[in-house]
N, C-alpha and C positions, 0 to 999 in steps of 0.2 A: 504493499500499500504506500510506503514511503517513496519507492521508485515511481509509482504511478501519480500520487497527488502531491508529493513534495515531502522531502525528508525532514525539513523543519516542521512542517505542519504535523507530521506523524509524531515527532518528538514533543511537541506542544500538546497534541491530543492525548498522547500517553501519560504526560505529567498531570493533565487535568483529571483523567480517569484514575490515576494512581492516588492523587490527593483526595478524591471523592471517595474512593474505596477505603482509604486510610481513616477518614472521617467516620464512615460508617462502621468501620471495624472497632474504632474507640467507643462508639455508642452501642456496640452489640450487647444483647441481654441474654443470649444463649449460644451454645456451641454451634448449632446449625447456622445462626445469623453470622457468627464469626467466620465459619468456613465458606459461607457465601460471599462475604465481603473481601475475604483474602482472595478468593477466586477473581474477583473484580479487580484487585490490586494486581494480580497476575496478568490480567488483560492488559492493563496499563503498562506493566513491565515489558510485555511482549511488543509494544510499540516503542518504547524508550530504548532499550538495548540495542536492537538492530539499527535504529536511527543514529545513535551516537557514533557507531563504527562506520556506517555508510557516509555520514558527514565528514568524519576525519579522513576517510579515503579519498573524498572529492575535494576536500580543502587543501590537503598537502600534497605536494608533487610526489612522484614514485620514490625519488631518492631520499625524501625525508619522511615517508610514511612509516618506516620500521620504527624510528625513534618516537613518532607520535603515538603509535600503537603500543609501544613499550610503556610510555607514560600513562596511556589509557588503562593498561593492565596493572600498572603499579598502583594507580588511584583506586582501582577495583579492590587491590589487596588492602589498601587503607580502609576502604569500607567494610572489608571482611573483619577488620579489628574494631572499628568504631561501632559496628552494629551490635555485637555482643557485649561490648563494653558500655555503650550508652543504654542498651536494653537493660542490662543487669543493674545499672545505676538507678534508672527510672523505676523499675520494678521494686527496688529495695527502698526507695525514698518517696515515691509516689504511688498512684494506682496503676493497675496493669495497662489501662487503655492509653497511658501517656506514651507507650512505645509506638503507638500509631500517630498519635497527635504531633509527635516531634517531626514527623515528615512534612507537615503542612507548610512551616516557613521554607523548608528546603525546596518544595515544589513552587512556591511563589518566587524564590530567587532564581530557579531554574527557568521559569517562564519569562521573567524579565530579562535574564541574561540571553536566553534564545532569541528574543525579539531584537536586542541591540547587538549582539555579536555574531550570530549565525547566519550565513547567507543561504537562500533558498536554492535547492537543486532537486532535479528529478530526471527520470529517464524518459525522453520524449517518444521512445518506441515501446514503452512499457505494455505488456499484454494486459488483456482483461482479467479481472479476478477469477480465482478457481475455486468457488466454494465447495464443490464436490471433493476436490483434493484435500482441501483444509478438514473437512468433516472426516474423511477416511483416516488421515494421518492421526488426527486427535483420538478417534475411536480405537484405532490399532495401538498407539501407545497407552492409552488409559487402560485397555483390557490386559495388556502384557504387565504394566506396572501393578495393577490390582491383583493380578494372579500371583505375582512374586511376593506381594506384601501379605497376602492371605494365606499363602502356602504353608508357613510355619504353623499356623493355627489350625488349618483345615487338613493339612497332610499334602505332601508334594504329589502324591499318586492318586489322589482322590478324584473321581470322575468330574466333579465340579471344577476343580482347578485345572485339570488337563483340558477340559472343554473350553474354559476362558483362555488358556494358552493357545489353543488351537484357533479360536475365533479371532484372537489378536494377530496371530501369524497370517491367518487367511486375509484379513483386512489389510495387513501391511503389503502382502502380495498384490492385492486389488489395487492398492494405492500406487505401487510401482508401475503396474500394468496401465492404469488410468493415466499417470503422468506421462508415459512413453507415447500414449496414442492420442491424447487430447491436443488440438492445435495450439493452445496457449497454456501450457502447464504452470502450476504454481512453482514447481521445481523442475528445471530442465535436467533431466537424467544425464544429458550428455556432458554436463560439467564434471561428472564423476570419472570421465575418461581421462581427464587430466591429473596426473599423480600428485601434483603439488596441492590440488584441490582435495582429493579424496585421502590421501595420506595424512595430510594436515588436519582434516576433520576427524580422522580416526585418532590421531594423537591428542586432540583436545577433548574428544569423548572419554578416553581412558584416563587422562590426567584429572578430569573433574569427577569421574568416578571414583578415583582414589581420594580426592580432596574432600568431597562431600561426605563419603563414607567414613574416612578417618576422623573428620571433625565431628561427625555424629556419635562416633565411639568416644572420643576423647572428652567431649564436653560432659557426657555421663560419667566417664571414669573420674574426671575432676570433682564433680559435684557429689556422687553417690559413694564412691570408693574412697576418695581422699578427702571428702567432706567440705569442699569449698562452696561458698555462695556463688549465686549467679554473677554477682559483680566481681568477686574474686576470680571466677572462671574466666570472665571477660578480659580481666587484666592480664591473666596468665597466657591468653592467646595473642596479646599484643606482639610479642617477638616474632610470631609466625608471619603476621601481617606486615610488620616492618621490614622483615627480610624480603618478603616478596615485593614490596614496594621499592626496595633498593635494587634487587636483582632484575626485575622485569624491564625497566627502562635501560639497563646497561647490557641487556642481552643482544642488542643490535650490534654491539662492538665485537661480541663473540661470534656472531654470525659472520661479520665481515672477515673475520681472521679464519674461522674454520668452516664456514657454509652452514646452510639451514639444516641439512641432513644430519651432520655430526652434532650440532648444538641441540636439536630436538631429541635425537637418540640419546645424548648424554643426559639431558634433563630428565627423561622417562626413567632411565637407568638409575639416577639419583632418587627419584620418587619411589621406584621399586625397592631400592635398598633401604630407604627410610621406613617403608612399610614393614620390611622384615625385621629391622632393629626394634620395631614397636612390639614384636611378639616376645621380647625379652622383658617387658614391663611387669611388675609384680604388685601385688595389693599394697605393699608399703614402699614403692618407688618414690624417691624424692623428685621435687619439681625440676632439679637440675638434671636429673637423668631423663626427664621428658622434654625439656625445652631444646635441647640440641637436635633431638629427633624432629621436633617440629620445625625448626630452623632448616634442617636438611630437606625436610619435605618442601619448604617454601623456595629453597634454591633450585631444586628440581623443577618445580612448577614455573618459577620465573623464567628459566631457560627453555621451557616448553611453550607456555601460552603466547607470548608475544610473537615469536618467531613463527609458530603455527598459524596464528591469526594473520600475520602479514602474508604468509604463503596462500592462505585462502583468498584474501582480498587481492592479492597480486595476480592470481591466476584468472581473473574475470575482468571483462571490460568495465570501465568506470560507471557506465550506464546501469550495470547490473550489480552495483555495489550494495543496494538494499537486499537483493536475493542472497548475495554472499554473506552479508552480515546477519541475515535471518537464519541461514543454514548454520553459520557459526554459532549463533546464539542457542539454535535448537540443539546441536550437538552438546553444547555445555550443559543445557537444561536436561536433556536425555541422559547424558553421562552421569550428572549429579543425582537425577532421580533413581537411575539404576543402581548408583552407588549406595544411596541410602536404603533402597528396596533390598538389594541382593545382601549387602554387608549386614543390613539390619536382620534380614532373614536368618543368616548364619548365626548371628549373635542370638537371636530369639530361640533358634532350635537347640544350640548348645546349653546356653543358660537356663531355658526353661526345663530342659530335660533333667539337669542336675539338681535344680531346686525342687522340682516336682518329686523326684526320687527321694530326696531328703525329707520333705515334708510328709510324704506318703508313709515313709518308714517311722515317722514320728507319730502317726495316727492323726494328723491335722485335718480339719474339715474341708470338704472340697471347695468351698467358697474361699477359704484362705489360701489353699493351694493355687487356685486360679488367679487370685490377685497377686500372689508372690511371684509366680513363674511368668507373669506377663512383662514384668519389668523390675529393675533394681529399686525404682521408686516404690513400686508396689510392695516389694518385700520389706522396705522400710516401714511402710503403713502397717503392714501385717505384724511386724515385730513390735511396734509401738503398742499393739493390742494383745501381745503375747501374755500368758498367764503368769509368767515369772521373768525376772531379769535374766536368769540362766537361759531360758528358752529363747528370748529375744536376741541375746548375744550369739547363741548357737545359730540361729537363722542368719543373722547378718554376717557371721563369719563364713558360713556356707555360700550365701548369696554373693558376697564379694569375691570369694574365690571363684565361684562359677562364672561370674561376669568377666573376671580377668582371664580365665581359661577361654571363654567365648571370644573375648577380644583377640587373643592369640590366633585363634582359627580365623578369625574375620579378617585380620590384616594380611595373613598369609594368603588367604583366597583372593583379597584385593590386589596383592602384588602380582598374581599370575597374569592378568590381561595387561597390566602396565608393563610387565617385562616382555610379553609377546608383542606389544605395541612398540617397544623400543627396538626389537629386531625388525619388525615390519618397516618401520620408519627408515631405518638404516638401508634396508633392501630396496625400498620403493620411492622414498621422498628424494626428489632431485636436490642437489647441493645448492643450486641457484635457480633463480627464475628463468623461464624461457625468453629468449631474446625477442620473440614475436609478441609476447605478452607485454614486455617492457615498452616496446616500440609503440604498440597500440594504446597502452595507457598514457604513455607521454603525449602522444598526438591528440587523445582525447581530452587530456587535461589542458593542453595549450589551446585547443579550439574552444573549450568551455570558458576558460579564464580570459580569453580575448574578447569573448562575447559579453 
Protein backbone atom coordinates (compact mmCIF):
# COMPACT_ATOMS: atom_id res chain seq x y z
CA UNK A 1 0.00 0.00 0.00
CA UNK A 2 2.92 2.34 0.64
CA UNK A 3 4.24 1.76 -2.88
CA UNK A 4 0.81 2.44 -4.36
CA UNK A 5 -0.53 5.35 -2.29
CA UNK A 6 2.66 6.88 -0.89
CA UNK A 7 5.14 5.68 1.71
CA UNK A 8 4.85 8.73 3.93
CA UNK A 9 1.06 8.39 3.88
CA UNK A 10 1.40 4.73 4.89
CA UNK A 11 3.70 5.70 7.77
CA UNK A 12 1.34 8.42 8.96
CA UNK A 13 -1.69 6.15 8.71
CA UNK A 14 0.15 3.45 10.65
CA UNK A 15 1.05 5.89 13.42
CA UNK A 16 -2.56 7.03 13.74
CA UNK A 17 -3.85 3.43 13.90
CA UNK A 18 -1.13 2.43 16.36
CA UNK A 19 -1.86 5.44 18.58
CA UNK A 20 -5.61 4.82 18.54
CA UNK A 21 -5.04 1.15 19.35
CA UNK A 22 -2.75 2.11 22.24
CA UNK A 23 -5.41 4.40 23.69
CA UNK A 24 -8.07 1.70 23.45
CA UNK A 25 -5.69 -0.86 24.99
CA UNK A 26 -5.11 1.39 27.99
CA UNK A 27 -8.88 1.65 28.47
CA UNK A 28 -9.55 -2.10 28.11
CA UNK A 29 -11.59 -3.71 30.86
CA UNK A 30 -11.22 -7.38 29.86
CA UNK A 31 -8.72 -9.76 28.32
CA UNK A 32 -10.72 -10.04 25.10
CA UNK A 33 -10.79 -6.25 24.70
CA UNK A 34 -7.05 -6.06 25.32
CA UNK A 35 -6.34 -8.76 22.75
CA UNK A 36 -8.52 -7.00 20.17
CA UNK A 37 -6.87 -3.63 20.71
CA UNK A 38 -3.42 -5.23 20.56
CA UNK A 39 -4.42 -6.67 17.20
CA UNK A 40 -5.33 -3.15 16.07
CA UNK A 41 -1.91 -1.96 17.21
CA UNK A 42 -0.43 -4.75 15.12
CA UNK A 43 -2.25 -3.42 12.06
CA UNK A 44 -0.70 -0.02 12.68
CA UNK A 45 2.75 -1.53 13.13
CA UNK A 46 2.30 -3.42 9.85
CA UNK A 47 2.01 -0.03 8.13
CA UNK A 48 4.83 1.61 10.08
CA UNK A 49 7.77 -0.79 9.85
CA UNK A 50 7.77 -1.48 6.09
CA UNK A 51 7.25 2.24 5.40
CA UNK A 52 10.30 3.25 7.47
CA UNK A 53 12.60 0.90 5.58
CA UNK A 54 11.25 1.74 2.12
CA UNK A 55 11.59 5.47 2.89
CA UNK A 56 15.22 4.98 3.93
CA UNK A 57 15.91 3.03 0.73
CA UNK A 58 14.47 5.81 -1.43
CA UNK A 59 16.03 8.73 0.46
CA UNK A 60 19.62 7.46 0.65
CA UNK A 61 21.73 6.67 -2.44
CA UNK A 62 22.83 3.02 -2.83
CA UNK A 63 26.35 3.69 -1.55
CA UNK A 64 25.00 5.23 1.68
CA UNK A 65 22.10 2.83 2.21
CA UNK A 66 24.05 0.24 4.22
CA UNK A 67 25.04 2.83 6.83
CA UNK A 68 21.48 4.15 7.05
CA UNK A 69 20.03 0.66 7.46
CA UNK A 70 22.66 -0.09 10.10
CA UNK A 71 21.55 2.95 12.11
CA UNK A 72 17.91 1.92 11.58
CA UNK A 73 18.70 -1.54 12.98
CA UNK A 74 20.64 -0.01 15.87
CA UNK A 75 17.72 2.22 16.83
CA UNK A 76 15.51 -0.87 16.76
CA UNK A 77 17.94 -2.40 19.25
CA UNK A 78 17.60 0.65 21.48
CA UNK A 79 13.84 0.19 21.35
CA UNK A 80 14.28 -3.43 22.39
CA UNK A 81 15.92 -2.15 25.58
CA UNK A 82 13.71 0.83 26.29
CA UNK A 83 10.52 -1.22 25.85
CA UNK A 84 11.00 -3.67 28.75
CA UNK A 85 12.77 -1.03 30.85
CA UNK A 86 10.07 1.61 30.41
CA UNK A 87 7.30 -0.97 30.71
CA UNK A 88 8.76 -2.37 33.92
CA UNK A 89 9.10 1.11 35.43
CA UNK A 90 5.54 2.11 34.51
CA UNK A 91 3.99 -1.12 35.77
CA UNK A 92 5.91 -0.87 39.03
CA UNK A 93 5.10 2.80 39.71
CA UNK A 94 1.81 3.44 37.86
CA UNK A 95 -1.06 1.32 36.54
CA UNK A 96 -0.73 -1.30 33.80
CA UNK A 97 -2.45 0.82 31.14
CA UNK A 98 0.36 3.38 31.29
CA UNK A 99 2.54 1.07 29.17
CA UNK A 100 0.16 1.86 26.30
CA UNK A 101 -0.46 5.54 27.07
CA UNK A 102 3.27 6.23 26.82
CA UNK A 103 2.98 5.52 23.09
CA UNK A 104 0.71 8.52 22.48
CA UNK A 105 3.29 11.35 22.74
CA UNK A 106 5.69 9.29 20.65
CA UNK A 107 3.03 8.95 17.96
CA UNK A 108 2.39 12.71 18.00
CA UNK A 109 6.10 13.48 17.61
CA UNK A 110 6.34 10.94 14.80
CA UNK A 111 3.39 12.47 12.95
CA UNK A 112 4.85 15.99 13.15
CA UNK A 113 8.35 14.83 12.19
CA UNK A 114 6.95 12.89 9.25
CA UNK A 115 5.17 15.94 7.87
CA UNK A 116 8.22 18.19 8.27
CA UNK A 117 11.11 15.88 7.41
CA UNK A 118 10.02 12.98 5.19
CA UNK A 119 9.56 13.45 1.43
CA UNK A 120 6.71 11.60 -0.26
CA UNK A 121 7.54 8.75 -2.64
CA UNK A 122 5.66 5.94 -4.32
CA UNK A 123 5.88 3.46 -7.17
CA UNK A 124 4.15 4.87 -10.27
CA UNK A 125 3.77 1.32 -11.63
CA UNK A 126 2.45 -0.22 -8.41
CA UNK A 127 -0.07 -3.01 -9.10
CA UNK A 128 -3.58 -3.23 -7.73
CA UNK A 129 -4.07 -4.60 -4.24
CA UNK A 130 -4.29 -8.38 -3.83
CA UNK A 131 -6.83 -9.03 -1.05
CA UNK A 132 -7.06 -12.76 -1.84
CA UNK A 133 -3.31 -13.18 -1.41
CA UNK A 134 -3.40 -11.22 1.84
CA UNK A 135 -6.20 -13.37 3.28
CA UNK A 136 -4.51 -16.61 2.23
CA UNK A 137 -1.16 -15.64 3.77
CA UNK A 138 -2.76 -14.50 7.05
CA UNK A 139 -4.88 -17.64 7.32
CA UNK A 140 -1.96 -19.98 6.58
CA UNK A 141 0.36 -18.38 9.13
CA UNK A 142 -2.37 -18.12 11.76
CA UNK A 143 -3.23 -21.82 11.51
CA UNK A 144 0.41 -22.94 11.63
CA UNK A 145 1.21 -20.77 14.64
CA UNK A 146 -1.96 -21.83 16.45
CA UNK A 147 -1.08 -25.50 15.95
CA UNK A 148 2.46 -24.99 17.23
CA UNK A 149 1.24 -23.10 20.31
CA UNK A 150 -1.52 -25.59 21.17
CA UNK A 151 0.45 -28.77 20.43
CA UNK A 152 2.15 -29.07 23.87
CA UNK A 153 -1.26 -28.91 25.57
CA UNK A 154 -3.30 -30.99 23.12
CA UNK A 155 -0.55 -33.39 22.02
CA UNK A 156 1.59 -33.16 18.87
CA UNK A 157 0.00 -36.22 17.25
CA UNK A 158 -3.62 -35.48 18.11
CA UNK A 159 -5.92 -35.43 15.05
CA UNK A 160 -7.00 -31.86 15.84
CA UNK A 161 -3.42 -30.55 15.81
CA UNK A 162 -2.43 -32.56 12.74
CA UNK A 163 -5.54 -31.30 10.95
CA UNK A 164 -4.72 -27.66 11.74
CA UNK A 165 -1.13 -28.20 10.59
CA UNK A 166 -2.36 -29.74 7.34
CA UNK A 167 -4.83 -26.90 6.76
CA UNK A 168 -2.12 -24.29 7.33
CA UNK A 169 0.29 -26.01 4.94
CA UNK A 170 -2.44 -26.42 2.34
CA UNK A 171 -3.34 -22.74 2.50
CA UNK A 172 0.35 -21.87 2.25
CA UNK A 173 0.62 -23.90 -0.95
CA UNK A 174 -2.54 -22.28 -2.31
CA UNK A 175 -1.05 -18.85 -1.52
CA UNK A 176 2.11 -19.61 -3.50
CA UNK A 177 0.11 -20.97 -6.44
CA UNK A 178 -2.19 -17.95 -6.37
CA UNK A 179 0.69 -15.48 -6.29
CA UNK A 180 2.37 -17.23 -9.23
CA UNK A 181 -0.75 -17.10 -11.39
CA UNK A 182 -2.47 -13.82 -10.53
CA UNK A 183 -1.52 -10.97 -12.94
CA UNK A 184 -0.72 -8.48 -10.15
CA UNK A 185 0.45 -10.48 -7.09
CA UNK A 186 0.93 -9.14 -3.59
CA UNK A 187 4.33 -10.85 -3.60
CA UNK A 188 6.12 -11.50 -6.89
CA UNK A 189 7.57 -14.98 -6.43
CA UNK A 190 10.24 -14.27 -9.06
CA UNK A 191 12.02 -12.12 -6.46
CA UNK A 192 13.07 -15.32 -4.70
CA UNK A 193 15.11 -16.35 -7.74
CA UNK A 194 17.63 -13.70 -6.70
CA UNK A 195 19.84 -15.35 -4.03
CA UNK A 196 20.55 -12.00 -2.36
CA UNK A 197 16.82 -11.65 -1.73
CA UNK A 198 15.98 -15.22 -0.72
CA UNK A 199 19.10 -16.09 1.31
CA UNK A 200 19.06 -12.77 3.15
CA UNK A 201 15.39 -13.16 4.07
CA UNK A 202 16.17 -16.65 5.33
CA UNK A 203 18.93 -15.22 7.53
CA UNK A 204 16.56 -12.60 8.94
CA UNK A 205 13.96 -15.27 9.69
CA UNK A 206 16.30 -17.50 11.70
CA UNK A 207 18.00 -14.67 13.58
CA UNK A 208 14.65 -13.29 14.77
CA UNK A 209 13.56 -16.85 15.54
CA UNK A 210 16.54 -17.02 17.89
CA UNK A 211 16.15 -13.54 19.36
CA UNK A 212 12.43 -13.65 20.16
CA UNK A 213 12.68 -17.21 21.44
CA UNK A 214 15.68 -16.58 23.69
CA UNK A 215 14.31 -13.29 25.07
CA UNK A 216 11.04 -15.10 25.80
CA UNK A 217 13.00 -17.63 27.84
CA UNK A 218 15.37 -15.25 29.58
CA UNK A 219 12.75 -12.77 30.78
CA UNK A 220 10.99 -15.62 32.58
CA UNK A 221 14.34 -16.93 33.85
CA UNK A 222 15.19 -13.51 35.29
CA UNK A 223 11.81 -12.98 36.96
CA UNK A 224 10.77 -16.42 38.19
CA UNK A 225 14.04 -18.29 38.72
CA UNK A 226 16.33 -15.45 39.81
CA UNK A 227 13.52 -13.41 41.40
CA UNK A 228 13.98 -10.04 39.64
CA UNK A 229 11.07 -7.61 39.29
CA UNK A 230 9.87 -6.52 35.81
CA UNK A 231 11.85 -3.28 36.16
CA UNK A 232 14.99 -5.11 37.32
CA UNK A 233 14.60 -7.50 34.39
CA UNK A 234 14.35 -4.58 31.98
CA UNK A 235 17.50 -3.02 33.41
CA UNK A 236 19.38 -6.29 32.99
CA UNK A 237 18.41 -6.49 29.32
CA UNK A 238 19.97 -3.09 28.56
CA UNK A 239 23.48 -4.45 27.74
CA UNK A 240 21.93 -6.63 25.03
CA UNK A 241 20.26 -3.65 23.36
CA UNK A 242 23.26 -1.33 23.75
CA UNK A 243 25.55 -3.92 22.17
CA UNK A 244 23.14 -4.35 19.28
CA UNK A 245 22.88 -0.58 18.91
CA UNK A 246 26.68 -0.32 18.59
CA UNK A 247 27.34 -3.35 16.38
CA UNK A 248 24.52 -2.94 13.84
CA UNK A 249 25.58 0.51 12.54
CA UNK A 250 29.23 -0.58 12.30
CA UNK A 251 28.43 -3.81 10.44
CA UNK A 252 28.69 -1.95 7.11
CA UNK A 253 32.43 -1.58 7.72
CA UNK A 254 32.74 -5.33 8.25
CA UNK A 255 30.81 -5.93 5.02
CA UNK A 256 33.12 -3.61 3.08
CA UNK A 257 36.13 -5.61 4.21
CA UNK A 258 34.83 -9.18 4.17
CA UNK A 259 31.65 -9.11 2.06
CA UNK A 260 28.03 -9.79 2.92
CA UNK A 261 28.34 -13.59 2.72
CA UNK A 262 31.09 -13.85 5.33
CA UNK A 263 29.64 -11.17 7.62
CA UNK A 264 26.13 -12.64 7.79
CA UNK A 265 27.40 -16.21 8.08
CA UNK A 266 29.71 -15.14 10.91
CA UNK A 267 26.84 -13.33 12.62
CA UNK A 268 24.59 -16.38 12.51
CA UNK A 269 27.43 -18.58 13.76
CA UNK A 270 27.90 -16.26 16.74
CA UNK A 271 24.15 -16.34 17.45
CA UNK A 272 24.15 -20.15 17.37
CA UNK A 273 27.19 -20.22 19.67
CA UNK A 274 25.53 -17.87 22.15
CA UNK A 275 22.46 -20.11 22.27
CA UNK A 276 24.59 -23.18 22.95
CA UNK A 277 26.36 -21.38 25.81
CA UNK A 278 22.95 -20.59 27.35
CA UNK A 279 22.46 -24.33 27.79
CA UNK A 280 25.01 -24.11 30.63
CA UNK A 281 23.00 -21.67 32.75
CA UNK A 282 21.84 -23.02 36.09
CA UNK A 283 19.26 -22.19 38.75
CA UNK A 284 21.83 -20.17 40.70
CA UNK A 285 23.79 -18.57 37.83
CA UNK A 286 24.93 -15.01 38.53
CA UNK A 287 23.97 -12.08 36.34
CA UNK A 288 27.54 -11.78 35.09
CA UNK A 289 27.37 -15.35 33.84
CA UNK A 290 24.30 -14.35 31.84
CA UNK A 291 25.15 -10.89 30.53
CA UNK A 292 28.12 -11.89 28.38
CA UNK A 293 25.94 -14.49 26.68
CA UNK A 294 23.33 -11.80 25.98
CA UNK A 295 25.99 -9.49 24.56
CA UNK A 296 27.36 -12.29 22.39
CA UNK A 297 23.84 -12.84 21.04
CA UNK A 298 23.60 -9.11 20.29
CA UNK A 299 26.92 -9.11 18.42
CA UNK A 300 25.72 -11.93 16.19
CA UNK A 301 22.41 -10.21 15.58
CA UNK A 302 24.08 -6.91 14.75
CA UNK A 303 26.30 -8.59 12.15
CA UNK A 304 23.27 -10.33 10.63
CA UNK A 305 20.36 -7.89 10.71
CA UNK A 306 21.65 -4.82 8.89
CA UNK A 307 23.68 -6.57 6.13
CA UNK A 308 20.82 -8.99 5.43
CA UNK A 309 18.30 -6.16 5.28
CA UNK A 310 20.57 -4.20 2.94
CA UNK A 311 20.86 -7.28 0.72
CA UNK A 312 17.07 -7.58 0.52
CA UNK A 313 16.54 -3.91 -0.29
CA UNK A 314 19.48 -3.80 -2.69
CA UNK A 315 18.20 -6.72 -4.74
CA UNK A 316 14.99 -4.98 -5.87
CA UNK A 317 14.21 -1.89 -7.96
CA UNK A 318 13.68 1.27 -5.88
CA UNK A 319 10.05 1.36 -6.98
CA UNK A 320 9.53 -1.99 -5.25
CA UNK A 321 11.05 -0.83 -1.96
CA UNK A 322 7.70 -1.15 -0.24
CA UNK A 323 7.38 -4.78 -1.31
CA UNK A 324 10.94 -5.53 -0.22
CA UNK A 325 10.51 -3.87 3.16
CA UNK A 326 7.16 -5.61 3.68
CA UNK A 327 8.72 -9.01 2.96
CA UNK A 328 11.63 -8.10 5.23
CA UNK A 329 9.25 -7.15 8.02
CA UNK A 330 7.13 -10.25 7.45
CA UNK A 331 10.16 -12.54 7.74
CA UNK A 332 11.07 -10.79 11.00
CA UNK A 333 7.59 -11.23 12.41
CA UNK A 334 7.22 -14.81 11.18
CA UNK A 335 10.65 -15.71 12.53
CA UNK A 336 9.86 -14.10 15.87
CA UNK A 337 6.43 -15.70 16.11
CA UNK A 338 7.85 -19.12 15.24
CA UNK A 339 10.63 -18.60 17.76
CA UNK A 340 8.21 -17.92 20.61
CA UNK A 341 5.81 -20.65 19.46
CA UNK A 342 8.34 -23.44 18.84
CA UNK A 343 10.75 -22.64 21.66
CA UNK A 344 7.79 -22.00 23.95
CA UNK A 345 6.38 -25.38 22.95
CA UNK A 346 9.64 -27.14 23.80
CA UNK A 347 9.77 -25.27 27.09
CA UNK A 348 6.18 -26.14 27.94
CA UNK A 349 6.60 -29.81 27.03
CA UNK A 350 9.75 -30.40 29.11
CA UNK A 351 8.78 -28.17 32.03
CA UNK A 352 5.16 -29.33 32.19
CA UNK A 353 6.10 -33.00 32.15
CA UNK A 354 8.58 -32.71 35.03
CA UNK A 355 6.32 -30.57 37.23
CA UNK A 356 3.29 -32.75 36.52
CA UNK A 357 5.20 -35.92 37.43
CA UNK A 358 6.36 -34.39 40.72
CA UNK A 359 2.95 -33.10 41.80
CA UNK A 360 1.25 -36.34 40.79
CA UNK A 361 3.70 -38.27 42.96
CA UNK A 362 2.83 -35.92 45.84
CA UNK A 363 -0.90 -36.55 45.42
CA UNK A 364 -1.68 -32.94 44.50
CA UNK A 365 -5.19 -32.13 43.18
CA UNK A 366 -5.70 -31.96 39.42
CA UNK A 367 -6.45 -28.24 39.50
CA UNK A 368 -3.13 -27.50 41.20
CA UNK A 369 -1.24 -29.74 38.77
CA UNK A 370 -2.77 -28.01 35.75
CA UNK A 371 -1.96 -24.56 37.12
CA UNK A 372 1.62 -25.39 38.09
CA UNK A 373 2.58 -27.23 34.91
CA UNK A 374 1.24 -24.40 32.73
CA UNK A 375 4.00 -21.96 33.64
CA UNK A 376 6.57 -21.15 36.26
CA UNK A 377 4.39 -18.25 37.34
CA UNK A 378 1.55 -20.70 37.88
CA UNK A 379 3.82 -22.88 40.00
CA UNK A 380 4.60 -19.86 42.19
CA UNK A 381 0.89 -19.25 42.72
CA UNK A 382 0.30 -22.90 43.63
CA UNK A 383 3.27 -22.81 46.02
CA UNK A 384 1.78 -19.77 47.75
CA UNK A 385 -1.31 -21.86 48.57
CA UNK A 386 0.62 -24.98 49.63
CA UNK A 387 -0.40 -26.55 52.97
CA UNK A 388 3.08 -26.08 54.44
CA UNK A 389 6.28 -24.11 53.89
CA UNK A 390 8.09 -27.38 53.24
CA UNK A 391 5.67 -28.35 50.47
CA UNK A 392 5.93 -24.88 48.90
CA UNK A 393 9.73 -24.98 48.96
CA UNK A 394 9.74 -28.46 47.42
CA UNK A 395 7.46 -27.39 44.56
CA UNK A 396 9.47 -24.25 43.83
CA UNK A 397 12.72 -26.20 43.88
CA UNK A 398 11.39 -28.75 41.39
CA UNK A 399 9.70 -26.08 39.23
CA UNK A 400 12.83 -23.94 38.99
CA UNK A 401 14.95 -26.98 38.16
CA UNK A 402 12.41 -28.13 35.57
CA UNK A 403 12.35 -24.68 33.97
CA UNK A 404 16.13 -24.54 33.69
CA UNK A 405 16.21 -28.06 32.20
CA UNK A 406 13.56 -26.97 29.71
CA UNK A 407 15.57 -23.83 28.94
CA UNK A 408 18.59 -26.01 28.11
CA UNK A 409 16.61 -28.07 25.60
CA UNK A 410 14.92 -24.99 24.18
CA UNK A 411 18.09 -23.04 23.37
CA UNK A 412 19.71 -26.13 21.84
CA UNK A 413 16.66 -26.60 19.62
CA UNK A 414 16.85 -22.91 18.67
CA UNK A 415 20.54 -23.19 17.79
CA UNK A 416 19.91 -25.85 15.12
CA UNK A 417 18.07 -23.74 12.49
CA UNK A 418 20.46 -20.84 13.13
CA UNK A 419 23.49 -23.06 12.49
CA UNK A 420 21.86 -24.46 9.35
CA UNK A 421 21.13 -20.88 8.28
CA UNK A 422 24.79 -19.94 8.71
CA UNK A 423 25.84 -22.75 6.37
CA UNK A 424 23.14 -21.92 3.81
CA UNK A 425 24.09 -18.24 3.81
CA UNK A 426 27.74 -19.10 3.22
CA UNK A 427 26.79 -21.39 0.34
CA UNK A 428 24.13 -19.28 -1.39
CA UNK A 429 24.33 -15.59 -0.41
CA UNK A 430 26.54 -13.63 -2.86
CA UNK A 431 29.39 -11.68 -1.28
CA UNK A 432 28.44 -8.47 -3.10
CA UNK A 433 25.45 -7.01 -4.91
CA UNK A 434 24.93 -7.80 -8.57
CA UNK A 435 26.25 -5.04 -10.83
CA UNK A 436 22.94 -4.85 -12.71
CA UNK A 437 21.06 -4.25 -9.44
CA UNK A 438 23.44 -1.44 -8.45
CA UNK A 439 23.22 0.20 -11.87
CA UNK A 440 19.43 -0.03 -11.94
CA UNK A 441 19.00 1.40 -8.45
CA UNK A 442 21.53 4.15 -9.12
CA UNK A 443 19.70 5.21 -12.27
CA UNK A 444 16.33 5.13 -10.50
CA UNK A 445 17.68 7.18 -7.60
CA UNK A 446 19.11 9.86 -9.86
CA UNK A 447 15.94 10.04 -11.96
CA UNK A 448 13.68 10.33 -8.89
CA UNK A 449 15.76 12.99 -7.16
CA UNK A 450 16.20 15.04 -10.32
CA UNK A 451 12.43 15.23 -10.50
